[in-house]
N, CA, C and O atoms as a DFTB+ gen file, in Angstrom:
436 C
 N C O
     1  1      88.845      70.120      97.448
     2  2      89.082      71.547      97.416
     3  2      90.587      71.760      97.240
     4  3      91.401      71.166      97.947
     5  1      90.937      72.622      96.281
     6  2      92.344      72.944      96.056
     7  2      92.514      74.462      96.048
     8  3      91.593      75.214      95.730
     9  1      93.709      74.877      96.406
    10  2      94.024      76.304      96.415
    11  2      95.044      76.588      95.318
    12  3      96.060      75.905      95.192
    13  1      94.744      77.609      94.533
    14  2      95.630      78.031      93.449
    15  2      96.282      79.343      93.872
    16  3      95.586      80.311      94.177
    17  1      97.610      79.380      93.891
    18  2      98.324      80.612      94.227
    19  2      98.440      81.462      92.968
    20  3      99.059      81.066      91.980
    21  1      97.824      82.648      93.034
    22  2      97.876      83.584      91.919
    23  2      97.733      84.987      92.508
    24  3      96.624      85.501      92.654
    25  1      98.868      85.597      92.844
    26  2      98.862      86.882      93.547
    27  2      98.182      87.985      92.741
    28  3      97.508      88.839      93.316
    29  1      98.348      87.978      91.428
    30  2      97.748      89.023      90.598
    31  2      96.219      88.927      90.611
    32  3      95.529      89.928      90.806
    33  1      95.704      87.732      90.404
    34  2      94.253      87.523      90.423
    35  2      93.695      87.775      91.827
    36  3      92.640      88.389      91.986
    37  1      94.418      87.294      92.838
    38  2      94.022      87.516      94.221
    39  2      93.918      89.006      94.520
    40  3      92.952      89.449      95.141
    41  1      94.896      89.774      94.087
    42  2      94.880      91.212      94.347
    43  2      93.666      91.879      93.710
    44  3      93.027      92.728      94.330
    45  1      93.347      91.497      92.474
    46  2      92.159      92.058      91.814
    47  2      90.893      91.716      92.603
    48  3      89.995      92.548      92.733
    49  1      90.828      90.510      93.118
    50  2      89.656      90.088      93.883
    51  2      89.577      90.787      95.236
    52  3      88.489      91.154      95.679
    53  1      90.720      90.975      95.896
    54  2      90.670      91.674      97.186
    55  2      90.338      93.144      96.987
    56  3      89.702      93.750      97.850
    57  1      90.752      93.731      95.871
    58  2      90.363      95.114      95.568
    59  2      88.846      95.182      95.382
    60  3      88.195      96.099      95.882
    61  1      88.288      94.206      94.661
    62  2      86.823      94.171      94.488
    63  2      86.130      94.059      95.844
    64  3      85.118      94.719      96.078
    65  1      86.666      93.228      96.736
    66  2      86.099      93.067      98.068
    67  2      86.159      94.373      98.849
    68  3      85.171      94.753      99.477
    69  1      87.270      95.056      98.827
    70  2      87.424      96.293      99.594
    71  2      86.528      97.400      99.031
    72  3      85.998      98.213      99.788
    73  1      86.361      97.434      97.715
    74  2      85.442      98.407      97.102
    75  2      84.008      98.122      97.548
    76  3      83.267      99.043      97.894
    77  1      83.622      96.854      97.540
    78  2      82.273      96.478      97.971
    79  2      82.046      96.850      99.432
    80  3      80.995      97.389      99.778
    81  1      83.018      96.568     100.286
    82  2      82.908      96.959     101.696
    83  2      82.771      98.465     101.832
    84  3      81.932      98.943     102.595
    85  1      83.588      99.221     101.100
    86  2      83.553     100.686     101.176
    87  2      82.190     101.229     100.752
    88  3      81.629     102.102     101.416
    89  1      81.666     100.714      99.656
    90  2      80.357     101.174      99.173
    91  2      79.247     100.829     100.161
    92  3      78.340     101.631     100.384
    93  1      79.317      99.638     100.753
    94  2      78.306      99.246     101.731
    95  2      78.387     100.093     102.998
    96  3      77.361     100.487     103.551
    97  1      79.592     100.370     103.453
    98  2      79.766     101.233     104.633
    99  2      79.207     102.618     104.334
   100  3      78.468     103.181     105.142
   101  1      79.558     103.166     103.176
   102  2      79.084     104.495     102.796
   103  2      77.557     104.522     102.714
   104  3      76.923     105.462     103.194
   105  1      76.975     103.501     102.115
   106  2      75.524     103.421     101.986
   107  2      74.845     103.373     103.356
   108  3      73.855     104.066     103.590
   109  1      75.378     102.562     104.247
   110  2      74.804     102.448     105.583
   111  2      74.914     103.772     106.339
   112  3      73.976     104.185     107.020
   113  1      76.071     104.432     106.214
   114  2      76.268     105.705     106.898
   115  2      75.389     106.809     106.295
   116  3      74.951     107.707     107.013
   117  1      75.130     106.749     104.985
   118  2      74.231     107.720     104.351
   119  2      72.839     107.626     104.959
   120  3      72.175     108.641     105.171
   121  1      72.400     106.400     105.237
   122  2      71.086     106.205     105.851
   123  2      71.033     106.796     107.254
   124  3      69.958     107.087     107.779
   125  1      72.213     106.970     107.852
   126  2      72.304     107.544     109.205
   127  2      72.679     109.027     109.153
   128  3      72.883     109.659     110.190
   129  1      72.769     109.581     107.924
   130  2      73.137     110.979     107.761
   131  2      74.630     111.239     107.870
   132  3      75.038     112.382     108.081
   133  1      75.455     110.207     107.731
   134  2      76.908     110.349     107.874
   135  2      77.676     109.900     106.628
   136  3      78.890     109.707     106.690
   137  1      76.995     109.737     105.521
   138  2      77.598     109.180     104.309
   139  2      78.683     110.006     103.674
   140  3      79.464     109.481     102.880
   141  1      78.762     111.276     103.993
   142  2      79.794     112.125     103.413
   143  2      80.997     112.291     104.341
   144  3      81.907     113.064     104.041
   145  1      81.007     111.578     105.453
   146  2      82.117     111.646     106.400
   147  2      83.225     110.710     105.925
   148  3      83.308     109.556     106.346
   149  1      84.057     111.219     105.059
   150  2      85.123     110.440     104.423
   151  2      86.060     109.805     105.452
   152  3      86.450     108.646     105.310
   153  1      86.416     110.562     106.480
   154  2      87.330     110.063     107.504
   155  2      86.723     108.874     108.257
   156  3      87.415     107.903     108.561
   157  1      85.433     108.962     108.551
   158  2      84.749     107.869     109.246
   159  2      84.691     106.628     108.362
   160  3      84.953     105.520     108.830
   161  1      84.354     106.803     107.100
   162  2      84.280     105.678     106.170
   163  2      85.642     104.998     106.060
   164  3      85.739     103.773     106.140
   165  1      86.690     105.794     105.878
   166  2      88.023     105.226     105.738
   167  2      88.469     104.523     107.024
   168  3      89.098     103.465     106.970
   169  1      88.148     105.103     108.157
   170  2      88.513     104.515     109.443
   171  2      87.821     103.169     109.660
   172  3      88.460     102.197     110.065
   173  1      86.525     103.114     109.393
   174  2      85.782     101.860     109.537
   175  2      86.292     100.801     108.559
   176  3      86.470      99.639     108.926
   177  1      86.521     101.209     107.328
   178  2      87.019     100.293     106.307
   179  2      88.376      99.726     106.713
   180  3      88.612      98.525     106.584
   181  1      89.257     100.575     107.196
   182  2      90.579     100.137     107.632
   183  2      90.462      99.158     108.805
   184  3      91.102      98.107     108.810
   185  1      89.640      99.514     109.795
   186  2      89.491      98.652     110.967
   187  2      88.955      97.273     110.608
   188  3      89.403      96.271     111.165
   189  1      88.013      97.213     109.692
   190  2      87.476      95.926     109.235
   191  2      88.537      95.160     108.457
   192  3      88.689      93.950     108.629
   193  1      89.265      95.861     107.606
   194  2      90.274      95.222     106.754
   195  2      91.416      94.606     107.546
   196  3      91.872      93.511     107.216
   197  1      91.888      95.289     108.586
   198  2      93.006      94.719     109.353
   199  2      92.590      93.446     110.086
   200  3      93.426      92.588     110.372
   201  1      91.306      93.326     110.388
   202  2      90.825      92.089     111.005
   203  2      90.770      90.981     109.957
   204  3      91.260      89.876     110.192
   205  1      90.173      91.275     108.800
   206  2      90.037      90.273     107.738
   207  2      91.393      89.798     107.237
   208  3      91.592      88.602     107.022
   209  1      92.331      90.733     107.048
   210  2      93.613      90.319     106.459
   211  2      94.647      89.859     107.486
   212  3      95.788      89.561     107.133
   213  1      94.247      89.803     108.754
   214  2      95.117      89.239     109.771
   215  2      96.221      90.156     110.257
   216  3      97.149      89.702     110.926
   217  1      96.139      91.427     109.937
   218  2      97.155      92.375     110.388
   219  2      96.963      92.749     111.854
   220  3      97.901      93.202     112.509
   221  1      95.783      92.567     112.353
   222  2      95.498      92.839     113.762
   223  2      95.672      91.548     114.558
   224  3      95.161      90.495     114.175
   225  1      96.386      91.640     115.650
   226  2      96.607      90.457     116.472
   227  2      95.298      90.008     117.100
   228  3      94.550      90.811     117.657
   229  1      95.037      88.718     117.000
   230  2      93.837      88.134     117.597
   231  2      94.221      86.845     118.299
   232  3      95.128      86.130     117.876
   233  1      93.515      86.569     119.372
   234  2      93.751      85.324     120.102
   235  2      92.433      84.598     120.314
   236  3      91.372      85.210     120.436
   237  1      92.532      83.286     120.355
   238  2      91.383      82.428     120.643
   239  2      91.897      81.289     121.512
   240  3      92.855      80.602     121.159
   241  1      91.254      81.104     122.636
   242  2      91.690      80.079     123.595
   243  2      93.169      80.202     123.936
   244  3      93.869      79.202     124.100
   245  1      93.632      81.446     124.039
   246  2      95.018      81.698     124.421
   247  2      96.037      81.556     123.312
   248  3      97.232      81.735     123.550
   249  1      95.600      81.240     122.111
   250  2      96.522      81.065     120.987
   251  2      96.292      82.155     119.949
   252  3      95.160      82.564     119.689
   253  1      97.385      82.610     119.368
   254  2      97.264      83.616     118.314
   255  2      96.690      82.962     117.060
   256  3      97.102      81.872     116.663
   257  1      95.731      83.652     116.449
   258  2      95.115      83.152     115.217
   259  2      95.221      84.222     114.139
   260  3      95.318      85.413     114.433
   261  1      95.200      83.776     112.883
   262  2      95.280      84.697     111.760
   263  2      94.394      84.176     110.632
   264  3      94.595      83.065     110.143
   265  1      93.408      84.985     110.220
   266  2      92.582      84.562     109.082
   267  2      93.413      84.594     107.793
   268  3      94.308      85.425     107.633
   269  1      93.103      83.694     106.904
   270  2      93.734      83.675     105.576
   271  2      92.608      83.819     104.553
   272  3      91.742      82.952     104.433
   273  1      92.639      84.915     103.833
   274  2      91.594      85.209     102.851
   275  2      91.830      84.420     101.563
   276  3      92.944      84.377     101.041
   277  1      90.775      83.806     101.068
   278  2      90.784      83.122      99.777
   279  2      89.460      83.408      99.087
   280  3      88.472      83.772      99.724
   281  1      89.463      83.237      97.786
   282  2      88.255      83.460      97.001
   283  2      87.905      82.190      96.237
   284  3      88.776      81.526      95.674
   285  1      86.609      81.862      96.227
   286  2      86.152      80.692      95.484
   287  2      86.008      81.054      94.015
   288  3      85.444      82.090      93.662
   289  1      86.523      80.189      93.184
   290  2      86.467      80.414      91.739
   291  2      85.215      79.778      91.123
   292  3      84.863      80.064      89.979
   293  1      84.559      78.926      91.883
   294  2      83.376      78.248      91.376
   295  2      82.341      78.101      92.493
   296  3      82.649      78.298      93.668
   297  1      81.129      77.757      92.113
   298  2      80.038      77.658      93.077
   299  2      80.214      76.496      94.046
   300  3      79.663      76.521      95.146
   301  1      80.959      75.498      93.658
   302  2      81.156      74.323      94.508
   303  2      82.354      74.484      95.434
   304  3      82.639      73.589      96.230
   305  1      83.049      75.589      95.345
   306  2      84.228      75.873      96.182
   307  2      85.335      74.838      96.001
   308  3      86.084      74.555      96.936
   309  1      85.435      74.284      94.816
   310  2      86.484      73.293      94.556
   311  2      87.826      73.956      94.278
   312  3      88.877      73.389      94.579
   313  1      87.793      75.147      93.708
   314  2      89.026      75.873      93.372
   315  2      89.041      77.201      94.111
   316  3      88.179      78.051      93.892
   317  1      90.025      77.377      94.988
   318  2      90.177      78.613      95.741
   319  2      91.393      79.376      95.223
   320  3      92.396      78.777      94.835
   321  1      91.292      80.688      95.223
   322  2      92.396      81.545      94.784
   323  2      93.004      82.193      96.020
   324  3      92.296      82.797      96.826
   325  1      94.305      82.066      96.161
   326  2      95.010      82.608      97.301
   327  2      96.236      83.395      96.841
   328  3      96.706      83.239      95.715
   329  1      96.732      84.230      97.722
   330  2      97.958      84.972      97.428
   331  2      99.186      84.134      97.761
   332  3     100.309      84.483      97.397
   333  1      98.958      83.036      98.451
   334  2     100.064      82.222      98.940
   335  2     100.421      82.601     100.365
   336  3     101.360      82.054     100.944
   337  1      99.680      83.526     100.922
   338  2      99.887      83.996     102.297
   339  2      98.673      84.783     102.717
   340  3      97.543      84.415     102.396
   341  1      98.894      85.850     103.424
   342  2      97.788      86.682     103.870
   343  2      97.395      87.735     102.845
   344  3      97.945      87.818     101.747
   345  1      96.436      88.520     103.250
   346  2      95.936      89.631     102.443
   347  2      96.619      90.920     102.888
   348  3      97.210      90.973     103.966
   349  1      96.539      91.942     102.068
   350  2      97.083      93.267     102.393
   351  2      96.039      94.347     102.109
   352  3      96.363      95.462     101.701
   353  1      94.788      93.983     102.337
   354  2      93.667      94.885     102.051
   355  2      93.803      96.222     102.758
   356  3      93.509      97.266     102.175
   357  1      94.246      96.200     104.003
   358  2      94.299      97.438     104.787
   359  2      95.196      98.488     104.123
   360  3      95.020      99.687     104.343
   361  1      96.146      98.039     103.318
   362  2      97.078      98.965     102.671
   363  2      96.438      99.780     101.548
   364  3      96.994     100.796     101.132
   365  1      95.293      99.353     101.059
   366  2      94.674     100.052      99.926
   367  2      93.386     100.790     100.297
   368  3      92.719     101.344      99.423
   369  1      93.035     100.802     101.576
   370  2      91.792     101.458     102.003
   371  2      91.752     102.936     101.633
   372  3      90.753     103.411     101.093
   373  1      92.814     103.658     101.915
   374  2      92.847     105.096     101.627
   375  2      92.634     105.395     100.160
   376  3      91.890     106.309      99.804
   377  1      93.295     104.615      99.303
   378  2      93.176     104.816      97.857
   379  2      91.758     104.525      97.376
   380  3      91.218     105.248      96.539
   381  1      91.167     103.473      97.904
   382  2      89.801     103.101      97.505
   383  2      88.808     104.186      97.900
   384  3      87.955     104.568      97.099
   385  1      88.909     104.680      99.120
   386  2      87.987     105.724      99.585
   387  2      88.211     107.008      98.792
   388  3      87.244     107.675      98.424
   389  1      89.453     107.367      98.523
   390  2      89.737     108.565      97.715
   391  2      89.091     108.465      96.347
   392  3      88.450     109.409      95.886
   393  1      89.260     107.316      95.691
   394  2      88.666     107.137      94.359
   395  2      87.142     107.158      94.425
   396  3      86.486     107.680      93.524
   397  1      86.586     106.596      95.479
   398  2      85.134     106.577      95.631
   399  2      84.598     108.004      95.713
   400  3      83.592     108.328      95.081
   401  1      85.258     108.847      96.481
   402  2      84.806     110.233      96.611
   403  2      85.122     111.056      95.369
   404  3      84.366     111.969      95.037
   405  1      86.225     110.759      94.668
   406  2      86.527     111.451      93.404
   407  2      85.435     111.169      92.386
   408  3      84.981     112.082      91.698
   409  1      85.007     109.913      92.283
   410  2      83.940     109.549      91.345
   411  2      82.645     110.261      91.706
   412  3      81.921     110.732      90.829
   413  1      82.358     110.338      93.001
   414  2      81.142     111.030      93.442
   415  2      81.224     112.503      93.075
   416  3      80.223     113.091      92.666
   417  1      82.398     113.108      93.215
   418  2      82.584     114.518      92.847
   419  2      82.388     114.716      91.348
   420  3      81.787     115.703      90.922
   421  1      82.893     113.782      90.553
   422  2      82.796     113.880      89.095
   423  2      81.352     113.743      88.618
   424  3      80.929     114.424      87.684
   425  1      80.604     112.856      89.268
   426  2      79.232     112.587      88.823
   427  2      78.208     113.451      89.561
   428  3      77.033     113.482      89.193
   429  1      78.658     114.147      90.596
   430  2      77.745     114.976      91.357
   431  2      76.894     114.212      92.344
   432  3      75.912     114.740      92.866
   433  1      77.273     112.953      92.607
   434  2      76.503     112.111      93.557
   435  2      77.035     112.295      94.959
   436  3      76.528     111.680      95.897
């Protein structure tokens, strides 16, 4: 297994991940009658993102830990794509949710 540092490709992949999370959160909340609560969707998305990208402090067995997000480029997980550090997903949550609701407004969904 090798890791390839490519911040541009990594960013595109983390954006895809955050969009998928946002759509899944919205879908789940719609089933509960809360799918149009933009503030709730953005809040949940942000809270999940800060955990995934290591922006939230976490400890395990008394030691600080930080997840490092990578993406597999192949089915065998031989090539991983990394930013060379952590993720910054939490920084784009607001923009993703705004665009999601703008598209819904445009299409009437």
